[in-house]
Z-matrix of the N, CA and C atoms (Angstrom, degrees):
N
C 1 1.458
C 2 1.525 1 111.34
N 3 1.337 2 116.41 1 -33.00
C 4 1.456 3 119.94 2 179.69
C 5 1.530 4 109.87 3 -62.47
N 6 1.334 5 116.16 4 -37.56
C 7 1.464 6 120.16 5 179.02
C 8 1.524 7 110.45 6 -65.77
N 9 1.342 8 116.66 7 -40.54
C 10 1.464 9 120.46 8 178.01
C 11 1.520 10 110.85 9 -63.21
N 12 1.324 11 116.36 10 -41.06
C 13 1.461 12 121.29 11 179.96
C 14 1.529 13 110.31 12 -63.66
N 15 1.329 14 116.09 13 -45.23
C 16 1.468 15 119.56 14 179.35
C 17 1.527 16 110.79 15 -65.70
N 18 1.305 17 115.99 16 -38.30
C 19 1.462 18 120.35 17 178.80
C 20 1.530 19 110.06 18 -62.95
N 21 1.315 20 116.54 19 -43.11
C 22 1.466 21 121.52 20 178.86
C 23 1.532 22 110.37 21 -64.51
N 24 1.325 23 116.91 22 -41.60
C 25 1.469 24 120.23 23 178.17
C 26 1.533 25 110.10 24 -62.53
N 27 1.300 26 116.34 25 -42.26
C 28 1.460 27 120.68 26 -179.94
C 29 1.529 28 110.54 27 -64.94
N 30 1.335 29 116.41 28 -40.86
C 31 1.464 30 120.34 29 178.00
C 32 1.524 31 110.50 30 -60.78
N 33 1.341 32 116.49 31 -44.20
C 34 1.468 33 120.24 32 178.55
C 35 1.527 34 110.84 33 -63.43
N 36 1.327 35 116.16 34 -39.52
C 37 1.471 36 120.31 35 177.90
C 38 1.534 37 110.03 36 -61.11
N 39 1.324 38 116.59 37 -44.26
C 40 1.464 39 120.15 38 179.58
C 41 1.528 40 111.29 39 -63.02
N 42 1.327 41 116.38 40 -39.18
C 43 1.464 42 120.03 41 178.11
C 44 1.523 43 110.72 42 -65.06
N 45 1.331 44 117.13 43 -47.27
C 46 1.471 45 121.14 44 -177.77
C 47 1.522 46 111.93 45 -63.79
N 48 1.314 47 116.95 46 -38.87
C 49 1.465 48 119.91 47 -176.74
C 50 1.533 49 112.54 48 -79.24
N 51 1.329 50 117.13 49 -8.10
C 52 1.457 51 120.53 50 177.00
C 53 1.522 52 114.17 51 88.08
N 54 1.310 53 116.68 52 4.76
C 55 1.464 54 119.94 53 -178.76
C 56 1.528 55 110.67 54 -63.51
N 57 1.315 56 117.14 55 -44.50
C 58 1.470 57 119.68 56 -179.05
C 59 1.523 58 111.46 57 -63.06
N 60 1.350 59 116.63 58 -40.80
C 61 1.467 60 119.53 59 177.82
C 62 1.524 61 111.07 60 -61.56
N 63 1.328 62 115.75 61 -43.77
C 64 1.461 63 120.20 62 -179.66
C 65 1.521 64 110.87 63 -62.10
N 66 1.324 65 116.22 64 -44.37
C 67 1.465 66 120.03 65 179.08
C 68 1.525 67 111.08 66 -63.72
N 69 1.322 68 116.24 67 -42.12
C 70 1.462 69 120.60 68 -179.64
C 71 1.520 70 110.72 69 -64.11
N 72 1.332 71 116.70 70 -45.40
C 73 1.468 72 120.05 71 179.35
C 74 1.522 73 110.58 72 -63.37
N 75 1.315 74 116.20 73 -41.59
C 76 1.462 75 120.02 74 -179.91
C 77 1.512 76 111.99 75 -62.71
N 78 1.316 77 116.33 76 -36.21
C 79 1.461 78 120.38 77 -179.19
C 80 1.524 79 111.38 78 -77.71
N 81 1.338 80 117.18 79 -27.91
C 82 1.457 81 120.80 80 -173.77
C 83 1.525 82 113.29 81 -93.63
N 84 1.332 83 117.89 82 -25.15
C 85 1.461 84 119.31 83 -176.05
C 86 1.520 85 110.89 84 -77.63
N 87 1.322 86 116.03 85 149.10
C 88 1.464 87 118.67 86 176.80
C 89 1.529 88 110.21 87 -64.25
N 90 1.310 89 114.72 88 161.23
C 91 1.457 90 119.48 89 -176.42
C 92 1.522 91 111.85 90 -69.46
N 93 1.290 92 114.08 91 160.52
C 94 1.446 93 123.15 92 177.45
C 95 1.535 94 109.49 93 -57.49
N 96 1.348 95 117.58 94 134.32
C 97 1.474 96 119.69 95 179.83
C 98 1.529 97 112.91 96 -59.04
N 99 1.329 98 117.12 97 -31.16
C 100 1.466 99 119.82 98 178.49
C 101 1.524 100 110.65 99 -62.12
N 102 1.317 101 116.24 100 -37.61
C 103 1.461 102 120.15 101 179.72
C 104 1.528 103 109.72 102 -63.68
N 105 1.321 104 116.16 103 -41.73
C 106 1.465 105 119.78 104 179.32
C 107 1.529 106 110.52 105 -64.02
N 108 1.336 107 116.56 106 -41.18
C 109 1.465 108 119.86 107 177.50
C 110 1.520 109 110.98 108 -61.84
N 111 1.325 110 116.51 109 -41.54
C 112 1.460 111 120.17 110 178.59
C 113 1.524 112 111.18 111 -64.82
N 114 1.324 113 116.82 112 -37.83
C 115 1.468 114 120.01 113 177.59
C 116 1.527 115 111.11 114 -63.54
N 117 1.329 116 115.42 115 -43.02
C 118 1.465 117 119.24 116 178.71
C 119 1.523 118 110.68 117 -63.82
N 120 1.331 119 115.77 118 -42.67
C 121 1.464 120 119.82 119 179.10
C 122 1.526 121 110.72 120 -63.61
N 123 1.324 122 116.24 121 -40.76
C 124 1.460 123 120.42 122 178.17
C 125 1.528 124 110.59 123 -62.12
N 126 1.328 125 116.90 124 -43.92
C 127 1.466 126 120.56 125 179.37
C 128 1.530 127 110.30 126 -61.87
N 129 1.331 128 115.97 127 -40.95
C 130 1.466 129 120.30 128 178.72
C 131 1.529 130 110.75 129 -64.12
N 132 1.318 131 116.59 130 -42.96
C 133 1.468 132 120.71 131 179.33
C 134 1.532 133 111.07 132 -64.86
N 135 1.328 134 116.77 133 -37.55
C 136 1.467 135 120.16 134 177.72
C 137 1.527 136 110.32 135 -63.22
N 138 1.336 137 116.25 136 -42.28
C 139 1.468 138 120.01 137 178.43
C 140 1.525 139 110.73 138 -61.88
N 141 1.337 140 115.78 139 -45.36
C 142 1.467 141 119.67 140 179.37
C 143 1.525 142 110.38 141 -62.47
N 144 1.321 143 116.19 142 -41.97
C 145 1.462 144 120.95 143 179.51
C 146 1.524 145 110.53 144 -59.96
N 147 1.335 146 116.49 145 -47.87
C 148 1.463 147 120.51 146 -179.85
C 149 1.528 148 110.83 147 -61.00
N 150 1.338 149 116.72 148 -40.25
C 151 1.464 150 120.11 149 179.29
C 152 1.527 151 110.44 150 -64.87
N 153 1.320 152 116.61 151 -40.26
C 154 1.468 153 120.70 152 179.88
C 155 1.523 154 110.72 153 -67.45
N 156 1.321 155 116.99 154 -40.67
C 157 1.467 156 120.40 155 178.01
C 158 1.525 157 109.78 156 -61.70
N 159 1.319 158 116.49 157 -43.31
C 160 1.470 159 120.69 158 179.66
C 161 1.530 160 110.69 159 -64.53
N 162 1.328 161 116.09 160 -44.13
C 163 1.465 162 120.02 161 178.32
C 164 1.529 163 110.48 162 -62.14
N 165 1.316 164 116.74 163 -40.51
C 166 1.464 165 121.78 164 178.93
C 167 1.528 166 110.78 165 -60.51
N 168 1.332 167 117.03 166 -42.88
C 169 1.470 168 120.84 167 178.09
C 170 1.524 169 110.63 168 -60.32
N 171 1.343 170 115.51 169 -45.67
C 172 1.467 171 119.82 170 -179.48
C 173 1.524 172 111.15 171 -62.76
N 174 1.328 173 116.07 172 -42.73
C 175 1.463 174 119.57 173 -179.17
C 176 1.523 175 111.68 174 -67.26
N 177 1.329 176 117.04 175 -36.71
C 178 1.466 177 120.07 176 177.19
C 179 1.525 178 110.40 177 -64.39
N 180 1.323 179 116.22 178 -40.82
C 181 1.465 180 120.58 179 178.58
C 182 1.524 181 110.07 180 -63.48
N 183 1.328 182 115.72 181 -44.66
C 184 1.462 183 120.81 182 179.39
C 185 1.528 184 110.47 183 -62.88
N 186 1.317 185 116.38 184 -43.56
C 187 1.458 186 121.63 185 -179.35
C 188 1.527 187 111.27 186 -64.45
N 189 1.313 188 116.44 187 -36.40
C 190 1.466 189 120.78 188 -179.29
C 191 1.527 190 111.28 189 -62.09
N 192 1.328 191 117.27 190 -26.34
C 193 1.464 192 120.57 191 178.51
C 194 1.526 193 111.27 192 -68.46
N 195 1.331 194 116.86 193 -27.29
C 196 1.464 195 121.01 194 -175.30
C 197 1.526 196 113.70 195 -101.18
N 198 1.323 197 117.42 196 -14.84
C 199 1.462 198 120.94 197 -179.26
C 200 1.517 199 110.20 198 -112.33
N 201 1.334 200 116.71 199 143.59
C 202 1.467 201 118.32 200 174.58
C 203 1.530 202 109.55 201 -70.52
N 204 1.317 203 117.60 202 155.46
C 205 1.471 204 119.88 203 178.01
C 206 1.522 205 111.08 204 -57.64
N 207 1.322 206 117.72 205 155.98
C 208 1.461 207 123.04 206 -176.45
C 209 1.528 208 112.29 207 -57.93
N 210 1.327 209 118.14 208 -37.16
C 211 1.463 210 121.32 209 -177.90
C 212 1.529 211 110.74 210 -61.61
N 213 1.333 212 117.03 211 -41.71
C 214 1.461 213 121.10 212 -179.58
C 215 1.517 214 110.99 213 -66.87
N 216 1.317 215 117.50 214 -35.48
C 217 1.459 216 121.40 215 179.40
C 218 1.525 217 110.38 216 -62.88
N 219 1.323 218 117.11 217 -43.24
C 220 1.462 219 121.69 218 -177.14
C 221 1.528 220 111.08 219 -67.05
N 222 1.320 221 117.07 220 -31.67
C 223 1.465 222 121.30 221 -177.27
C 224 1.522 223 111.22 222 -70.43
N 225 1.313 224 117.80 223 -25.12
C 226 1.473 225 120.94 224 -176.36
C 227 1.495 226 113.28 225 -73.59
């Protein structure tokens, strides 16, 4: 029971000091607009990255048609 009493006192302290209100508002308010902008920028960068990786694969394939394999180069 002593633990329950202390827990209740602590809860009242948190309410009086405004901690619970702050936590509730923080959980309920929409996120910072800067965070959303960063998310959009990250998504854009991921798309660009994927496009570059795909282009790189295509260029490597194209280049392989004009260059001998690495093993043959070393033998020369």
